[in-house]
C-alpha positions in Angstrom: -28.4 50.6 40.3 -29.6 47.5 42.1 -27.4 44.6 43.0 -29.2 42.4 40.6 -28.7 44.9 37.8 -25.0 45.1 38.7 -24.6 41.3 38.6 -26.3 41.1 35.2 -24.0 43.9 33.9 -20.9 42.2 35.2 -22.0 38.8 33.7 -22.7 40.5 30.4 -19.2 42.2 30.4 -17.6 38.8 31.2 -19.5 37.1 28.3 -18.5 39.9 26.0 -14.9 39.6 27.0 -15.0 35.8 26.5 -16.6 36.3 23.1 -14.0 38.9 22.1 -11.1 36.7 23.2 -12.5 33.6 21.4 -13.1 35.6 18.2 -9.5 36.9 18.4 -8.1 33.5 18.9 -10.2 32.1 16.0 -9.0 34.9 13.8 -5.4 34.2 14.7 -5.8 30.4 14.0 -7.5 31.1 10.7 -4.7 33.5 9.7 -2.0 31.0 10.6 -3.8 28.2 8.8 -4.3 30.4 5.8 -0.6 31.3 5.8 0.2 27.5 5.9 -2.2 26.9 3.0 -0.7 29.8 1.0 2.8 28.5 1.7 1.9 24.9 0.6 0.4 26.3 -2.6 3.6 28.4 -3.2 5.8 25.3 -2.6 3.9 23.0 -5.0 3.4 25.6 -7.7 7.0 26.6 -7.6 6.3 30.1 -6.5 8.4 29.7 -3.3 12.0 30.5 -4.0 14.4 27.5 -4.0 17.4 28.7 -1.9 20.8 28.0 -3.4 22.3 26.6 -0.2 22.8 23.2 1.4 22.1 23.9 5.1 19.3 25.9 6.9 16.8 24.9 4.3 13.3 24.1 5.6 11.7 21.0 4.1 7.9 20.4 4.1 7.6 23.5 6.3 8.7 21.6 9.5 12.2 20.0 9.1 15.4 22.0 8.8 18.6 20.7 7.2 21.3 21.5 9.8 25.0 21.3 9.5 26.8 18.7 11.7 30.4 19.4 10.6 31.2 20.4 14.2 30.5 16.8 15.3 32.4 15.2 12.4 35.3 17.6 13.0 35.3 16.6 16.7 35.4 12.9 15.7 38.4 13.5 13.5 40.4 15.6 15.9 39.4 13.8 19.1 38.6 17.2 20.7 35.0 17.3 22.0 35.4 20.3 24.3 33.3 22.5 21.9 30.3 20.1 21.8 27.3 20.4 24.1 25.9 17.4 25.9 23.4 16.6 23.0 26.2 16.7 20.4 28.4 14.5 22.6 25.6 12.0 22.8 25.2 12.1 19.1 28.9 11.5 18.6 28.9 8.6 21.0 26.0 6.9 19.2 27.6 7.5 15.8 30.9 6.1 17.0 29.2 2.9 18.2 27.6 2.4 14.7 31.0 2.9 13.0 32.7 0.5 15.4 30.0 -2.2 14.7 29.8 -1.7 10.9 33.0 -0.2 9.5 36.5 -1.8 9.2 39.6 0.1 8.3 40.3 -2.2 5.4 37.1 -1.2 3.6 37.1 1.0 0.5 35.1 4.2 0.5 32.3 2.4 -1.5 32.2 -0.4 1.0 31.9 2.0 3.9 29.2 3.9 2.2 27.3 0.7 1.5 27.6 -0.4 5.1 26.1 2.8 6.3 23.3 2.6 3.7 22.5 -0.9 4.9 22.4 0.3 8.5 20.1 3.1 7.8 17.7 1.3 5.4 17.6 -2.1 7.0 19.7 -2.5 10.1 17.7 0.0 12.3 14.4 -1.7 11.3 15.8 -5.2 12.1 17.1 -4.0 15.5 14.0 -2.2 16.7 11.1 -4.3 15.3 7.6 -3.3 14.3 6.5 -2.3 17.8 8.5 0.9 17.5 5.6 2.5 15.7 4.2 3.0 19.2 6.4 5.9 20.3 6.0 8.5 23.0 8.8 10.7 21.7 8.0 14.3 20.8 11.2 14.7 18.8 11.1 15.4 15.1 13.6 12.7 14.0 15.0 15.2 11.4 18.5 15.2 12.9 21.2 12.6 13.6 20.6 12.7 17.4 17.0 11.8 17.2 17.5 9.3 14.4 20.2 7.3 16.2 18.3 7.5 19.5 14.8 6.8 18.4 15.6 4.6 15.4 13.2 6.4 13.1 13.5 9.3 10.7 11.9 11.6 8.2 13.8 12.2 5.0 15.8 15.1 6.4 16.8 12.8 9.3 18.1 10.1 6.9 19.9 12.6 4.8 21.7 14.5 7.6 22.6 11.3 9.4 24.0 9.7 6.3 26.0 12.9 5.6 27.3 12.9 9.2 28.6 9.3 8.8 30.2 10.1 5.4 32.0 13.1 6.8 33.2 11.2 9.9 34.6 8.6 7.5 36.3 11.2 5.3 34.0 10.8 2.4 32.7 14.0 0.7 28.9 14.3 1.0 26.2 16.9 0.6 22.5 17.0 1.4 20.3 17.8 -1.6 16.8 19.3 -1.4 14.3 19.1 -4.2 12.9 22.1 -6.0 9.5 21.9 -4.2 11.2 21.9 -0.8 9.4 18.7 0.1 12.2 16.1 0.2 15.9 15.7 0.7 18.6 13.1 0.0 22.4 12.9 -0.4 25.1 13.4 -3.0 28.3 11.4 -2.2 31.7 11.6 -4.0 33.6 8.3 -4.2 37.2 7.4 -5.1 36.5 7.4 -8.8 36.1 11.2 -8.5 32.4 11.1 -9.4 29.3 12.1 -7.5 26.4 9.8 -6.9 22.8 10.3 -5.5 21.8 8.1 -2.6 18.3 8.3 -1.0 18.1 6.2 2.1 14.6 7.4 2.9 13.2 6.1 -0.3 14.8 2.7 0.2 13.8 2.5 3.9 12.6 -1.1 4.8 13.2 -2.5 1.4 17.0 -1.8 1.2 16.8 -2.9 -2.4 19.4 -0.4 -3.7 16.7 1.2 -5.9 18.0 4.7 -4.9 21.6 3.9 -4.1 24.4 5.6 -6.0 22.3 6.9 -8.9 23.5 9.2 -11.6 21.5 12.2 -12.5 19.4 10.4 -15.1 18.5 7.5 -12.8 17.8 9.9 -10.0 15.5 11.9 -12.2 13.8 8.7 -13.4 13.1 7.9 -9.7 11.0 11.1 -9.4 13.7 13.5 -8.0 13.9 17.1 -9.2 16.6 19.5 -7.9 18.6 22.6 -8.8 21.2 21.1 -11.2 22.9 24.4 -11.5 23.7 24.6 -7.8 24.5 20.9 -6.9 27.2 18.9 -8.5 26.4 16.7 -11.5 26.3 13.0 -10.7 27.7 11.1 -13.7 29.3 8.1 -12.0 28.6 4.6 -13.3 31.4 2.6 -11.6 29.7 2.4 -8.2 26.0 2.3 -9.4 25.1 -0.9 -7.5 22.6 -2.1 -10.1 25.1 -1.9 -12.9 27.7 -3.6 -10.7 25.5 -6.7 -10.6 24.8 -6.7 -14.4 24.3 -10.1 -16.1 24.5 -10.5 -19.9 21.7 -12.5 -21.5 21.2 -13.5 -25.2 18.5 -11.1 -26.2 15.3 -9.4 -25.1 13.3 -12.7 -25.3 15.5 -14.1 -22.5 14.3 -11.4 -20.1 11.5 -13.4 -18.4 13.8 -16.3 -17.6 16.4 -13.9 -16.2 13.8 -12.2 -14.0 12.4 -15.5 -12.7 15.9 -16.8 -11.8 16.5 -13.6 -9.8 13.2 -14.1 -8.0 14.0 -17.7 -7.3 17.3 -16.6 -5.7 15.6 -13.8 -3.8 17.6 -11.1 -5.4 16.6 -7.5 -4.5 18.3 -5.7 -7.4 20.0 -6.8 -10.6 20.5 -5.6 -14.2 20.6 -7.2 -17.6 22.7 -6.4 -20.6 22.2 -8.0 -24.0 24.6 -10.0 -26.1 22.5 -9.1 -29.2 22.5 -5.4 -28.7 19.1 -3.6 -28.8 18.8 -1.5 -32.0 16.3 1.3 -32.5 13.9 -1.0 -34.4 13.9 -3.4 -31.5 12.9 -0.8 -28.9 9.1 -1.4 -29.3 9.6 -5.2 -28.8 11.7 -4.6 -25.7 9.2 -2.2 -24.2 6.3 -4.5 -24.8 8.2 -7.5 -23.4 9.0 -5.7 -20.1 5.5 -4.1 -19.7 3.7 -7.5 -20.3 6.0 -9.2 -17.8 5.3 -6.5 -15.3 1.6 -6.8 -15.8 1.6 -10.6 -15.4 3.8 -10.5 -12.3 1.7 -7.7 -10.8 -1.1 -10.1 -9.9 1.0 -11.5 -7.0 0.8 -9.9 -3.6 4.0 -11.5 -2.5 6.4 -9.5 -4.6 6.6 -6.0 -5.9 8.7 -5.3 -9.0 9.9 -2.1 -10.6 12.3 -1.5 -13.4 14.0 1.2 -15.4 16.1 1.3 -18.6 19.5 3.0 -18.5 22.8 2.9 -20.4 26.1 1.6 -19.1 29.5 3.3 -19.5 29.7 1.8 -23.0 26.5 3.5 -24.1 24.6 0.1 -24.2 21.0 -0.4 -23.1 20.8 -2.0 -19.7 17.5 -3.1 -18.0 17.5 -2.6 -14.2 15.2 -4.5 -11.9 14.3 -3.8 -8.2 12.4 -6.5 -6.2 10.7 -6.2 -2.9 9.3 -9.3 -1.2 6.3 -9.0 1.0 6.0 -11.6 3.8 3.1 -12.5 6.0 3.9 -12.1 9.7 2.8 -15.7 10.2 5.4 -17.0 7.9 8.1 -16.1 10.4 6.5 -18.5 13.0 6.5 -22.2 13.2 3.4 -24.2 12.6 3.1 -25.0 16.3 3.4 -21.4 17.2 0.7 -20.4 14.7 -1.6 -23.2 15.9 -1.2 -22.0 19.5 -2.2 -18.4 18.6 -5.1 -19.5 16.4 -6.5 -21.7 19.3 -6.2 -18.8 21.8 -8.1 -16.5 19.5 -10.7 -19.1 18.7 -11.3 -19.9 22.4 -12.0 -16.2 23.2 -14.3 -15.8 20.2 -16.3 -18.9 21.3 -16.5 -17.5 24.9 -18.1 -14.4 23.6 -20.4 -16.3 21.2 -18.8 -14.5 18.3 -19.6 -17.2 15.8 -23.3 -17.5 16.9 -23.7 -13.8 16.3 -21.6 -13.2 13.2 -21.4 -16.6 11.5 -18.9 -19.4 11.4 -15.2 -18.9 10.9 
């Protein structure tokens, strides 16, 4: 066999090897992707078994609910000898948050509310909008990453909230939904009742929409979970929306009550009625609220949502949740806005932007 023939044979062998390897890799990738697709289908069609456990449950295929009782136990005992460096750092960061936000004189509800505010509003206010540019490779599904990076997925919010509750001596559990795509918390307060709190859903708005809900309100917010495994939430006393309830004359006074709340920049409030709503009045009450929602919906400055519920007396209560959208420019003075506008205009003129694309 000539040298030329040998070289051609060697090249052919190499090409065949490369082709075989690439085909194998492609087959593996396709198999993995198909498994992911099959798993997603199983999750959303309910064919994937919903485990009756709190920890070590995988959410959205990527994020695992992990226990942190070893950290909260170390906080209570003062003995950190069994913690690794990462857990010690988590504990140190959590202790700083408690020191800044919690007072010994607070009730369990007040402590819970303070942590809710920190997770839904305080972190955003501390870090600012530029934190969306992040070089971290962490998952933010655990208290360490959440407290260090100031951002979180739902599992991160839920496990971090639970860690704080357990450190503060408040019983708390992480709940996962039946499709294994979301998680939130169940917290037991001093009235002996459990309440649902979903910090992830209230992130940025901090409007208490998903704070201390009973089972009915939680289900009305789109949550579905294994009610046979997790404790029933029937509490009304510490449902924040009901706590801020205002009595008005009748259903025709609803628009004025809502406008007064908007005027005072309220984020959440509820309305009860002096003239109780009877079954024959339900159609009028429903139409009143829907029309008000439709008319207010044309504004891009405020987002409103509502739900009907009943209080501990069995009376109809209308709950409102308001989110106010602000333009970034509104936070600047007129002089600051003018300076920025001039800078932009000068550069656009320099590059003859207006000549090419029209006047501003």
